[in-house]
C-alpha positions, 0 to 999 in steps of 0.5 A: 131453499126454504119456502120463504126463500123460494117466495122471494126468488119468485116475487122479486120481479114484482116487488121491484116493479111495485117499488120502482115502477113509479119512477121508471117511466121518468128515468126511461124518458130521460135516458132515451127509449131505445137506449133503455130497451137495449140496456134492459136487454143486455142486463136481461142477458146478464140476469139470465146467465147469472143463475147458471153460476149461482150455487147459493140463495143470495147469489140467485136472489141477486141474479133475479134482482138484476133480471128485475131491473131488466124487466122494468126497463124493457116493459117501460120502453117497449110500448112507447117505442112500438107507438113510435114505429106504427101508423096513427090508425094502427095504434089502438090495435097495436096497443091491444096486442101489446097488452096481451104480452104477459098472458101470451108469454105465460101460455107459450112458457106453459107449452114450451118449457116442459119439453125444454126442461126435460131436454136441457134442465133449468140451465137450458131454459136460462141459456135459451132466455139469454139467447132469445134476448140477444136475438131481440137486441140484435133486431132492435139495433136494426130499427131505423133511427129516423123512426125513434125518439132521440136516444140521447138525454136532453137537459130539459128532460133531465131537469124535469126528471128530478122534480117529477121523481120528488113529486112521485116520492111525495105522493107515495109517502102520502098514499 
């Protein structure tokens, strides 16, 4: 892979976040938070497994694009789901912990991945990532429905979603 191709493979998640981030919250609310999270985890598993079969740059980039969609769904759904599960007095502390997830993830990756890479190669890392998302997905299935927002799209939300998307698009074009 050329340096430019490597840059695209590494940057695609951030690019998708920058382009789709404005719309993701609206779409997530319309689809339902738990449904969005589970969708993100399933797509994330697919995105983690696809590189195992990618023997060309375009396939690897497509796998990373799939992973980008998963990342967007998870990162948008989780904070609101977390807030719906905790007591009002704990919300500031819980959100403070959530705000550290990216930094903590990088620290854990820096500590764990070199050993995993040495033991099983990059394919082992991809398979471990998929397995971890499967475990998290199974744990999420155990969240009591009574504590969550409805996971079924509501017509009033869906109608306002379209107008919000148009408004956000107009702001992006102007900005």
